[in-house]
N, CA, C and O atoms as a GROMACS GRO file, in nm:
protein
  176
    1MET      N    1  -0.630  -1.128  -0.065
    1MET     CA    2  -0.512  -1.100  -0.142
    1MET      C    3  -0.397  -1.181  -0.088
    1MET      O    4  -0.394  -1.215   0.030
    2CYS      N    5  -0.306  -1.210  -0.173
    2CYS     CA    6  -0.189  -1.286  -0.136
    2CYS      C    7  -0.082  -1.194  -0.083
    2CYS      O    8  -0.010  -1.130  -0.160
    3TRP      N    9  -0.072  -1.186   0.048
    3TRP     CA   10   0.020  -1.090   0.103
    3TRP      C   11   0.165  -1.138   0.086
    3TRP      O   12   0.256  -1.056   0.096
    4GLU      N   13   0.188  -1.258   0.063
    4GLU     CA   14   0.324  -1.311   0.038
    4GLU      C   15   0.386  -1.242  -0.080
    4GLU      O   16   0.505  -1.213  -0.078
    5VAL      N   17   0.312  -1.216  -0.180
    5VAL     CA   18   0.361  -1.153  -0.300
    5VAL      C   19   0.403  -1.004  -0.264
    5VAL      O   20   0.508  -0.956  -0.307
    6VAL      N   21   0.321  -0.940  -0.189
    6VAL     CA   22   0.351  -0.801  -0.151
    6VAL      C   23   0.472  -0.800  -0.061
    6VAL      O   24   0.562  -0.717  -0.078
    7TYR      N   25   0.478  -0.890   0.036
    7TYR     CA   26   0.595  -0.895   0.121
    7TYR      C   27   0.726  -0.932   0.045
    7TYR      O   28   0.834  -0.884   0.079
    8ALA      N   29   0.715  -1.013  -0.052
    8ALA     CA   30   0.834  -1.057  -0.133
    8ALA      C   31   0.882  -0.939  -0.212
    8ALA      O   32   1.003  -0.914  -0.222
    9LEU      N   33   0.788  -0.864  -0.271
    9LEU     CA   34   0.831  -0.744  -0.355
    9LEU      C   35   0.894  -0.637  -0.255
    9LEU      O   36   0.991  -0.570  -0.289
   10ALA      N   37   0.838  -0.625  -0.142
   10ALA     CA   38   0.895  -0.526  -0.048
   10ALA      C   39   1.034  -0.570  -0.003
   10ALA      O   40   1.122  -0.485   0.010
   11ALA      N   41   1.057  -0.699   0.021
   11ALA     CA   42   1.184  -0.745   0.059
   11ALA      C   43   1.286  -0.724  -0.053
   11ALA      O   44   1.402  -0.694  -0.026
   12ARG      N   45   1.245  -0.738  -0.178
   12ARG     CA   46   1.338  -0.713  -0.290
   12ARG      C   47   1.378  -0.571  -0.300
   12ARG      O   48   1.482  -0.538  -0.357
   13ALA      N   49   1.290  -0.481  -0.242
   13ALA     CA   50   1.320  -0.336  -0.244
   13ALA      C   51   1.384  -0.300  -0.112
   13ALA      O   52   1.400  -0.182  -0.084
   14ASP      N   53   1.421  -0.394  -0.032
   14ASP     CA   54   1.482  -0.365   0.100
   14ASP      C   55   1.384  -0.293   0.192
   14ASP      O   56   1.429  -0.208   0.269
   15VAL      N   57   1.259  -0.318   0.188
   15VAL     CA   58   1.161  -0.256   0.272
   15VAL      C   59   1.103  -0.364   0.370
   15VAL      O   60   1.047  -0.464   0.326
   16SER      N   61   1.118  -0.344   0.494
   16SER     CA   62   1.066  -0.439   0.590
   16SER      C   63   0.916  -0.438   0.599
   16SER      O   64   0.852  -0.347   0.546
   17ARG      N   65   0.857  -0.540   0.666
   17ARG     CA   66   0.710  -0.550   0.675
   17ARG      C   67   0.665  -0.428   0.763
   17ARG      O   68   0.564  -0.365   0.733
   18ASP      N   69   0.738  -0.398   0.867
   18ASP     CA   70   0.710  -0.287   0.953
   18ASP      C   71   0.707  -0.154   0.872
   18ASP      O   72   0.614  -0.075   0.887
   19GLU      N   73   0.809  -0.131   0.790
   19GLU     CA   74   0.818  -0.011   0.706
   19GLU      C   75   0.705  -0.012   0.603
   19GLU      O   76   0.650   0.094   0.573
   20LEU      N   77   0.670  -0.123   0.550
   20LEU     CA   78   0.560  -0.132   0.456
   20LEU      C   79   0.429  -0.092   0.520
   20LEU      O   80   0.349  -0.020   0.460
   21GLU      N   81   0.407  -0.139   0.640
   21GLU     CA   82   0.286  -0.096   0.714
   21GLU      C   83   0.285   0.052   0.750
   21GLU      O   84   0.180   0.117   0.746
   22ARG      N   85   0.403   0.104   0.786
   22ARG     CA   86   0.409   0.250   0.814
   22ARG      C   87   0.379   0.328   0.692
   22ARG      O   88   0.304   0.424   0.701
   23LEU      N   89   0.434   0.292   0.576
   23LEU     CA   90   0.407   0.357   0.454
   23LEU      C   91   0.255   0.346   0.416
   23LEU      O   92   0.192   0.442   0.372
   24ARG      N   93   0.204   0.228   0.436
   24ARG     CA   94   0.061   0.212   0.403
   24ARG      C   95  -0.028   0.301   0.486
   24ARG      O   96  -0.121   0.365   0.434
   25ALA      N   97   0.000   0.306   0.617
   25ALA     CA   98  -0.079   0.389   0.712
   25ALA      C   99  -0.065   0.540   0.679
   25ALA      O  100  -0.160   0.617   0.691
   26GLU      N  101   0.052   0.576   0.641
   26GLU     CA  102   0.084   0.712   0.608
   26GLU      C  103   0.004   0.756   0.482
   26GLU      O  104  -0.054   0.864   0.476
   27LYS      N  105   0.004   0.665   0.383
   27LYS     CA  106  -0.075   0.692   0.264
   27LYS      C  107  -0.224   0.704   0.294
   27LYS      O  108  -0.290   0.796   0.245
   28VAL      N  109  -0.277   0.615   0.372
   28VAL     CA  110  -0.420   0.622   0.412
   28VAL      C  111  -0.454   0.752   0.479
   28VAL      O  112  -0.557   0.814   0.451
   29ASP      N  113  -0.364   0.792   0.570
   29ASP     CA  114  -0.385   0.923   0.644
   29ASP      C  115  -0.385   1.042   0.548
   29ASP      O  116  -0.461   1.136   0.568
   30GLU      N  117  -0.303   1.039   0.445
   30GLU     CA  118  -0.284   1.154   0.357
   30GLU      C  119  -0.395   1.148   0.244
   30GLU      O  120  -0.461   1.248   0.215
   31ARG      N  121  -0.412   1.029   0.184
   31ARG     CA  122  -0.501   1.030   0.066
   31ARG      C  123  -0.619   0.932   0.073
   31ARG      O  124  -0.691   0.913  -0.026
   32GLY      N  125  -0.638   0.870   0.191
   32GLY     CA  126  -0.746   0.778   0.203
   32GLY      C  127  -0.706   0.639   0.164
   32GLY      O  128  -0.595   0.614   0.118
   33GLY      N  129  -0.807   0.541   0.184
   33GLY     CA  130  -0.783   0.403   0.144
   33GLY      C  131  -0.883   0.359   0.042
   33GLY      O  132  -0.934   0.434  -0.042
   34PHE      N  133  -0.909   0.225   0.056
   34PHE     CA  134  -1.003   0.162  -0.046
   34PHE      C  135  -1.120   0.095   0.019
   34PHE      O  136  -1.178   0.001  -0.036
   35GLU      N  137  -1.157   0.148   0.143
   35GLU     CA  138  -1.268   0.085   0.214
   35GLU      C  139  -1.400   0.081   0.131
   35GLU      O  140  -1.476  -0.016   0.138
   36ASP      N  141  -1.423   0.188   0.054
   36ASP     CA  142  -1.546   0.198  -0.028
   36ASP      C  143  -1.534   0.141  -0.159
   36ASP      O  144  -1.633   0.138  -0.232
   37GLY      N  145  -1.415   0.091  -0.198
   37GLY     CA  146  -1.400   0.026  -0.327
   37GLY      C  147  -1.388   0.124  -0.440
   37GLY      O  148  -1.400   0.085  -0.556
   38VAL      N  149  -1.364   0.255  -0.409
   38VAL     CA  150  -1.358   0.359  -0.507
   38VAL      C  151  -1.210   0.377  -0.549
   38VAL      O  152  -1.122   0.386  -0.464
   39VAL      N  153  -1.186   0.381  -0.677
   39VAL     CA  154  -1.054   0.392  -0.729
   39VAL      C  155  -1.048   0.512  -0.831
   39VAL      O  156  -1.130   0.514  -0.923
   40LEU      N  157  -0.962   0.601  -0.818
   40LEU     CA  158  -0.955   0.710  -0.915
   40LEU      C  159  -0.877   0.650  -1.038
   40LEU      O  160  -0.764   0.601  -1.030
   41GLU      N  161  -0.950   0.660  -1.152
   41GLU     CA  162  -0.893   0.608  -1.275
   41GLU      C  163  -0.821   0.712  -1.358
   41GLU      O  164  -0.725   0.680  -1.428
   42ARG      N  165  -0.869   0.844  -1.351
   42ARG     CA  166  -0.807   0.936  -1.440
   42ARG      C  167  -0.834   1.079  -1.381
   42ARG      O  168  -0.937   1.102  -1.317
   43VAL      N  169  -0.745   1.167  -1.403
   43VAL     CA  170  -0.769   1.307  -1.378
   43VAL      C  171  -0.738   1.389  -1.507
   43VAL      O  172  -0.660   1.346  -1.592
   44ARG      N  173  -0.800   1.502  -1.517
   44ARG     CA  174  -0.778   1.587  -1.638
   44ARG      C  175  -0.681   1.690  -1.602
   44ARG      O  176  -0.647   1.774  -1.684
   0.00000   0.00000   0.00000
């Protein structure tokens, strides 16, 4: 993945790389990540 795009979008939102990583880790702890390639597409 092109991390420069992610970092640029974060910078435009006034989010530092450190804050972005903190938010990513928090999300993984709360709801899991994408290690298995499973993505929830819809809920009823």
